C-alpha positions as CSV (number, residue, x, y, z in Angstrom):
1,A,112.2,96.7,114.4
2,Y,109.6,99.1,112.9
3,K,111.9,102.1,113.1
4,E,114.6,100.0,111.3
5,A,112.0,99.1,108.6
6,I,111.2,102.7,108.0
7,E,114.9,103.6,107.7
8,R,115.4,100.8,105.2
9,G,112.3,102.0,103.3
10,D,110.2,98.9,103.9
11,L,107.3,101.0,105.3
12,Q,107.9,104.1,103.2
13,P,104.9,103.5,101.0
14,L,102.7,103.2,104.1
15,L,104.3,106.3,105.7
16,E,103.5,108.3,102.6
17,Q,99.8,107.4,103.0
18,V,99.5,108.8,106.5
19,G,98.3,112.3,106.9
20,T,100.0,115.1,108.8
21,G,99.6,116.5,112.3
22,C,97.9,114.3,114.8
23,E,97.4,111.3,112.5
24,R,101.1,111.2,111.6
25,D,102.2,111.6,115.2
26,V,99.9,108.8,116.4
27,F,101.1,106.6,113.6
28,E,104.8,107.2,114.4
29,W,104.1,106.6,118.1
30,A,102.2,103.4,117.3
31,L,105.2,102.2,115.4
32,T,107.3,102.3,118.5
33,S,104.8,100.0,120.3
34,G,105.5,97.3,117.8
35,M,102.7,94.7,118.0
36,E,101.7,95.5,121.6
37,W,98.1,96.7,122.3
38,F,97.7,100.3,123.6
39,Q,94.9,102.6,124.5
40,R,94.5,106.1,123.2
41,S,94.9,107.4,126.7
42,S,98.5,106.0,126.7
43,Y,99.5,108.3,123.8
44,P,101.8,110.9,125.4
45,N,100.3,113.7,123.4
46,P,103.3,116.1,123.5
47,K,101.6,118.6,121.2
48,E,98.4,118.6,123.3
49,Y,95.9,117.6,120.7
50,A,92.3,117.6,121.8
51,D,90.9,114.1,122.7
52,V,88.5,114.2,119.7
53,T,91.4,114.9,117.4
54,I,93.3,111.8,118.7
55,S,90.1,109.8,118.3
56,Q,89.7,110.9,114.7
57,A,93.3,110.1,114.0
58,T,93.1,106.5,115.4
59,S,89.7,105.9,113.7
60,S,91.2,107.0,110.3
61,L,94.2,104.7,110.8
62,V,91.8,101.8,111.7
63,D,89.6,102.6,108.7
64,R,92.6,102.2,106.4
65,Q,93.7,99.0,108.2
66,I,97.0,100.5,109.4
67,L,95.9,100.0,113.0
68,E,93.7,97.2,114.4
69,R,91.1,98.0,117.1
70,Q,89.8,95.8,119.8
71,G,86.7,97.0,121.7
72,A,84.8,100.2,121.4
73,T,84.7,103.8,122.8
74,R,87.2,105.0,125.3
75,G,88.2,101.5,126.4
76,A,89.3,100.5,122.9
77,R,92.7,99.1,122.4
78,Y,94.8,99.5,119.3
79,R,97.9,98.0,117.8
80,F,99.8,98.3,114.6
81,S,98.3,96.0,111.9
82,E,100.0,92.7,111.4
83,D,100.2,93.3,107.7
84,P,100.3,97.0,107.2
85,L,101.8,96.8,103.7
86,R,98.5,95.4,102.4
87,C,97.2,98.9,102.7
88,T,99.6,100.1,100.0
89,S,99.5,97.2,97.6
90,G,95.7,96.9,97.3
91,K,96.0,93.2,97.7
92,K,94.7,91.0,100.4
93,P,97.3,89.2,102.6
94,G,98.3,85.9,101.0
95,A,97.0,86.9,97.6
96,A,98.9,85.8,94.5
97,R,101.2,88.4,93.0
């Protein structure tokens, strides 16, 4: 569903906010997980990024509310935010337009 949303342009503003390199790769991979929780260690890492680089990428995505985090340190779990477009609109979910 998320890949279809990107193709339709629904998530294009959000995609444009995501950096390059590891951050972009983690973001795109997280899209494929839908709303399921995952751990950093489950990221397939095809480009062999250092663990600290993956950690920085996930932290950046959490800071911008693109990903949600549950827990701390290595055992933390992540998932794609339930309302990722709030990151691009500057409005809180449910706010009047």
